[in-house]
N, CA, C and O of each residue as an XYZ file, in Angstrom:
452
protein
N       0.652     -1.554      0.222
C       0.142      0.192      0.112
C       1.042      1.113     -0.118
O       2.156      1.221      0.395
N       0.440      1.900     -1.048
C       1.777      3.551     -1.023
C       0.765      4.420     -0.076
O      -0.445      4.203     -0.022
N       1.210      5.084      0.406
C       0.661      6.182      0.971
C       1.513      7.577      0.900
O       2.642      7.866      1.297
N       0.397      8.389      0.163
C       0.700      9.595     -0.484
C       0.879     10.739      0.817
O       0.394     10.555      1.934
N       1.716     12.005      0.400
C       2.261     12.661      1.323
C       2.270     13.725      0.679
O       2.575     13.699     -0.514
N       1.885     15.101      1.420
C       2.325     16.576      0.866
C       3.465     17.172      1.790
O       4.076     16.699      2.748
N       3.503     18.075      1.306
C       4.772     18.830      1.983
C       4.341     20.167      2.771
O       3.918     21.228      2.313
N       4.597     19.758      4.175
C       3.753     21.109      5.094
C       4.277     22.263      4.520
O       5.310     22.486      3.890
N       3.279     22.987      4.897
C       3.719     24.516      4.569
C       3.520     25.751      5.586
O       3.079     26.833      5.199
N       3.754     25.586      6.438
C       3.118     26.725      7.573
C       2.248     27.658      7.045
O       1.021     27.644      7.145
N       2.806     28.314      6.586
C       2.136     29.477      5.139
C       0.671     29.735      5.293
O       0.074     30.672      5.823
N       0.202     28.526      4.617
C      -1.294     27.919      4.350
C      -2.083     27.839      5.476
O      -3.304     27.681      5.484
N      -0.982     28.010      6.912
C      -2.368     27.890      7.691
C      -2.102     28.880      8.817
O      -2.246     28.733     10.031
N      -1.547     30.251      7.894
C      -1.199     31.361      8.859
C      -2.379     32.244      7.929
O      -2.239     32.800      6.840
N      -3.552     32.137      8.791
C      -4.729     33.547      8.124
C      -5.201     34.517      8.616
O      -5.727     35.452      8.013
N      -5.049     34.382      9.883
C      -5.101     35.638     10.710
C      -4.074     36.719     11.574
O      -2.880     36.500     11.775
N      -4.582     37.541     11.887
C      -3.118     38.176     12.634
C      -2.875     37.126     14.304
O      -1.825     36.782     14.848
N      -3.793     36.966     14.561
C      -3.586     35.753     15.748
C      -2.996     34.918     15.183
O      -1.877     34.791     15.681
N      -3.294     33.809     13.823
C      -2.127     32.846     14.094
C      -1.010     33.182     13.616
O      -0.270     32.233     13.354
N      -0.513     34.480     13.351
C       0.764     34.727     12.942
C       1.115     35.308     14.411
O       2.191     34.923     14.869
N       0.742     35.733     14.797
C       1.060     36.278     16.237
C       1.645     34.820     17.248
O       2.783     34.714     17.703
N       0.858     34.115     17.363
C       0.853     32.610     17.892
C       2.368     31.582     17.379
O       3.193     30.944     18.034
N       2.121     31.922     15.418
C       3.347     31.391     15.247
C       4.605     31.854     15.581
O       5.588     31.213     15.953
N       4.473     32.951     15.420
C       5.667     34.066     15.708
C       6.254     33.886     17.445
O       7.390     33.710     17.885
N       5.260     33.987     17.957
C       5.713     33.825     19.633
C       6.755     32.122     19.784
O       7.855     31.830     20.254
N       5.576     31.321     19.051
C       6.364     30.058     19.462
C       7.315     29.742     18.543
O       8.020     28.777     18.839
N       7.630     30.541     17.034
C       9.080     30.085     16.601
C       9.811     30.710     17.730
O      10.803     30.060     18.060
N       9.540     32.089     18.601
C      10.762     33.027     18.992
C      11.132     31.997     20.730
O      12.023     32.393     21.481
N      10.389     30.895     21.027
C      10.802     30.033     22.249
C      11.489     29.382     21.309
O      12.633     29.803     21.139
N      11.077     28.303     20.510
C      12.012     27.444     20.169
C      13.318     27.989     19.422
O      14.070     27.221     18.821
N      13.526     29.302     19.497
C      14.255     29.921     18.193
C      15.682     29.487     19.739
O      16.695     28.913     19.340
N      15.639     29.646     20.517
C      16.632     29.064     21.634
C      17.868     30.808     21.155
O      17.659     32.014     21.280
N      18.595     30.313     20.829
C      20.282     31.023     20.490
C      20.167     31.308     18.790
O      20.988     32.114     18.353
N      19.201     30.699     17.806
C      19.236     30.287     16.722
C      18.649     31.764     15.942
O      17.426     31.874     15.850
N      19.351     32.656     15.500
C      18.631     34.034     15.264
C      18.146     33.674     13.828
O      17.414     34.486     13.262
N      18.535     32.392     13.124
C      18.185     32.392     11.684
C      16.616     31.676     11.808
O      15.746     31.863     10.958
N      16.442     30.869     12.968
C      14.741     30.650     12.984
C      13.921     31.165     12.817
O      12.968     30.955     12.066
N      14.218     32.194     13.713
C      13.417     33.467     13.637
C      13.116     34.328     12.205
O      12.048     34.888     11.961
N      14.299     34.307     11.317
C      14.136     35.395     10.180
C      13.700     33.740      9.439
O      13.045     34.010      8.432
N      13.800     32.533      9.546
C      12.824     31.625      8.774
C      11.523     32.031      8.867
O      10.876     32.244      7.841
N      11.033     32.172      9.997
C       9.663     32.375     10.625
C       8.907     33.446     10.322
O       7.682     33.348     10.252
N       9.590     34.650     10.097
C       9.072     36.225      9.556
C       9.602     35.907      7.963
O       9.661     36.954      7.319
N       9.904     34.991      7.373
C       9.777     34.211      5.621
C       8.549     33.360      5.765
O       7.793     33.291      4.796
N       8.309     32.803      6.697
C       6.932     32.056      6.475
C       5.489     33.254      6.373
O       4.527     33.366      5.614
N       5.878     33.827      7.301
C       4.955     34.786      7.316
C       4.827     35.787      6.248
O       3.651     35.979      5.941
N       5.744     36.533      5.544
C       5.560     37.233      4.360
C       5.292     36.394      3.007
O       5.105     36.930      1.915
N       5.303     34.698      3.285
C       4.834     34.392      2.101
C       3.536     34.070      2.204
O       2.942     33.853      1.147
N       2.627     33.937      3.770
C       1.531     34.048      3.818
C       0.953     35.396      3.113
O       0.370     35.505      2.034
N       1.270     36.296      3.983
C       0.835     37.450      3.482
C       1.011     38.086      2.049
O       0.343     38.986      1.540
N       1.831     37.550      1.650
C       1.992     38.180      0.052
C       3.111     39.181     -0.090
O       3.185     40.403      0.031
N       4.250     37.870     -0.496
C       6.155     38.652     -1.462
C       5.863     39.854     -1.701
O       6.324     40.912     -1.271
N       4.869     39.555     -2.593
C       5.131     41.177     -3.490
C       4.753     42.594     -3.340
O       5.003     43.656     -3.910
N       3.742     42.001     -1.907
C       2.823     43.824     -1.490
C       4.262     44.015     -0.527
O       5.070     44.942     -0.458
N       4.184     42.811      0.105
C       5.592     42.977      1.372
C       6.781     43.854      0.691
O       7.166     44.905      1.203
N       7.256     43.392     -0.358
C       8.532     43.920     -1.530
C       8.330     45.946     -1.403
O       9.118     46.861     -1.166
N       6.656     45.851     -1.750
C       6.223     47.194     -2.313
C       6.529     47.743     -1.132
O       7.362     48.649     -1.129
N       5.963     47.341      0.027
C       5.902     48.223      1.382
C       7.274     48.489      2.502
O       7.374     49.294      3.428
N       8.307     47.391      1.952
C       9.479     47.695      2.131
C      10.865     48.576      1.171
O      11.908     49.204      1.355
N      10.212     48.207      0.383
C      10.816     49.331     -0.759
C      12.409     48.323     -1.392
O      13.355     48.730     -2.066
N      12.127     46.908     -0.806
C      13.277     45.792     -1.230
C      12.581     44.973     -2.744
O      11.480     45.140     -3.268
N      13.153     44.519     -2.941
C      12.788     43.736     -4.265
C      12.198     42.529     -3.677
O      12.298     42.486     -2.451
N      11.756     41.786     -4.095
C      10.555     40.980     -3.956
C      11.985     39.319     -4.231
O      11.936     38.167     -3.800
N      12.813     39.879     -4.922
C      13.791     38.489     -4.432
C      14.494     38.866     -3.818
O      14.749     37.905     -3.092
N      15.392     40.058     -3.359
C      16.121     40.460     -2.093
C      15.230     39.683     -0.760
O      15.723     38.945      0.093
N      14.058     40.023     -0.862
C      13.582     39.471      0.416
C      13.445     38.145      0.241
O      13.708     37.634      1.330
N      13.117     37.136     -0.711
C      13.094     35.497     -0.659
C      14.763     35.836     -0.247
O      14.803     35.637      0.968
N      15.958     36.199     -0.648
C      17.180     35.634     -0.746
C      17.271     36.059      1.092
O      17.687     35.195      1.864
N      16.999     36.934      1.427
C      17.135     37.710      2.681
C      16.646     36.721      3.652
O      17.412     36.311      4.524
N      15.474     36.317      3.577
C      14.775     35.459      4.733
C      14.459     33.737      3.927
O      13.362     33.183      3.856
N      15.454     33.339      3.538
C      15.858     32.253      3.049
C      16.447     31.548      4.671
O      16.346     31.963      5.826
N      16.976     30.512      4.167
C      17.577     29.986      5.228
C      19.204     29.856      5.177
O      19.889     29.459      6.119
N      19.758     30.319      3.730
C      21.043     31.188      3.532
C      21.396     32.542      3.635
O      22.367     33.263      3.409
N      20.076     32.634      4.125
C      20.049     34.649      3.844
C      20.408     34.953      5.418
O      20.032     34.326      6.408
N      21.369     36.271      5.330
C      21.790     36.676      6.444
C      21.226     38.063      6.462
O      22.065     38.950      6.300
N      20.066     38.415      6.614
C      19.798     39.828      6.873
C      20.298     41.011      7.557
O      21.186     40.957      8.409
N      19.822     41.893      7.244
C      20.890     43.352      8.198
C      19.383     43.748      9.625
O      18.296     44.199      9.265
N      19.646     43.505     10.833
C      18.973     44.149     11.553
C      18.466     45.094     11.218
O      18.027     45.553     12.272
N      18.028     46.167      9.952
C      17.538     46.717      9.267
C      16.544     46.127      8.475
O      15.369     46.494      8.497
N      17.039     45.107      7.686
C      15.667     44.399      6.871
C      14.966     43.546      7.616
O      14.039     42.951      7.066
N      15.187     43.356      8.698
C      14.472     42.380      9.588
C      13.261     43.366     10.159
O      12.053     43.146     10.255
N      13.851     44.243     10.416
C      13.173     45.355     11.514
C      12.044     46.062     10.378
O      10.975     46.530     10.771
N      12.431     46.063      8.997
C      11.784     47.168      7.912
C      10.460     45.632      7.415
O       9.247     45.754      7.239
N      11.237     44.449      7.325
C       9.769     43.469      7.463
C       8.711     43.454      8.197
O       7.557     43.714      7.859
N       9.306     43.000      9.695
C       8.444     43.398     10.370
C       7.300     44.343     10.795
O       6.151     44.151     11.193
N       8.116     45.528     10.539
C       6.962     46.800     10.557
C       5.829     46.346      9.279
O       4.605     46.307      9.406
N       6.445     46.094      8.311
C       5.741     46.608      6.603
C       4.344     45.023      7.133
O       3.144     44.958      6.864
N       5.327     43.915      8.004
C       4.186     42.956      8.611
C       3.118     43.260      9.880
O       2.435     42.414     10.457
N       3.162     44.585     10.128
C       3.001     44.859     11.171
C       3.049     44.401     12.504
O       2.171     44.204     13.345
N       3.717     44.332     12.503
C       4.770     43.801     13.905
C       5.452     44.566     14.243
O       5.968     45.447     13.554
N       5.670     44.234     16.145
C       6.593     45.322     16.684
C       7.626     44.437     17.126
O       7.402     43.244     17.329
N       8.524     44.861     17.253
C       9.754     44.301     17.591
C       9.630     45.175     19.000
O       9.563     46.403     19.051
N       9.612     44.154     20.263
C      10.083     44.693     21.578
C      11.023     44.175     22.220
O      11.524     43.171     21.715
N      11.392     44.508     23.095
C      12.351     43.599     24.331
C      11.941     43.472     25.786
O      11.038     44.170     26.248
N      12.363     42.906     26.244
C      12.040     42.608     27.776
C      12.893     41.655     28.973
O      13.251     40.477     28.986
N      12.997     42.581     29.776
C      13.798     41.675     30.609
C      13.519     40.035     30.893
O      12.358     39.651     31.035
N      14.692     39.052     30.971
C      14.358     37.941     30.757
C      14.754     37.336     32.784
O      14.385     36.324     33.380
N      15.624     38.531     33.253
C      15.773     38.526     34.802
C      14.585     38.577     35.699
O      13.617     39.332     35.603
N      14.851     37.500     36.735
C      13.775     37.371     37.614
C      13.761     38.669     38.398
O      12.683     39.230     38.591
N      14.791     39.134     38.819
C      14.834     40.367     39.548
C      14.934     41.990     38.683
O      15.612     42.198     37.676
N      14.226     42.811     39.267
C      14.361     44.149     38.329
C      16.030     44.443     38.441
O      16.718     44.344     39.457
N      16.437     44.811     37.162
C      17.560     45.563     37.301
C      17.589     47.178     37.463
O      16.766     47.910     36.913
N      18.872     47.736     38.468
C      18.822     48.580     39.150
C      19.122     49.714     37.974
O      19.787     49.741     36.938
N      18.338     50.560     38.642
C      18.322     51.823     37.216
C      19.581     52.460     36.850
O      19.942     52.849     35.739
N      20.304     52.510     38.181
C      21.364     53.147     37.638
C      22.703     52.056     37.056
O      23.733     52.642     36.724
N      22.688     50.516     36.937
C      23.237     49.420     36.480
C      23.790     49.486     34.834
O      24.363     48.490     34.392
N      23.620     50.545     34.062
C      24.188     50.556     33.198
C      25.003     52.395     32.888
O      25.390     52.941     31.854
N      24.968     52.864     34.389
C      25.534     54.003     33.744
C      26.989     53.816     34.400
O      27.182     53.706     35.611
N      27.772     53.801     33.617
C      29.218     53.806     34.133
C      29.865     54.951     34.992
O      29.573     56.047     34.512
N      30.390     55.009     35.737
C      31.311     55.890     36.590
C      30.324     56.133     38.061
O      30.765     56.922     38.896
N      29.134     55.502     38.299
C      28.164     55.757     39.171
C      28.468     55.478     40.557
O      29.482     54.783     40.619
N      28.030     55.724     41.586
C      28.100     55.792     42.783
C      27.365     54.941     43.707
O      27.183     55.118     44.912
N      26.866     53.742     42.767
C      25.683     52.769     43.532
C      26.505     51.831     44.799
O      27.636     51.374     44.964
N      25.072     51.858     45.636
C      25.534     51.472     47.056
C      25.555     49.791     46.886
O      25.883     49.078     47.834
């Protein structure tokens, strides 16, 4: 008996903004220290949203976007930020520490107790 399979494409299942947010959050959590995994996830989202429109929105070429967001790509942070913004996403940073950082922790030469 022959079993027929089809290639899984996550982009086909990203229909809503909530789908995209949950997918990206899961990818970021799974990525660990692998930024290429996150770039790949942005590429999947870009394909789900329409790569040609994304190219127009970012001012980058469609081919350039495919290359930058491919597994072999190594996009600049500027490109990642443009893509995220054009996709309606916002890049944010939050502390991973359990205890809050002291307000003067990043000030050099401070006289902290």
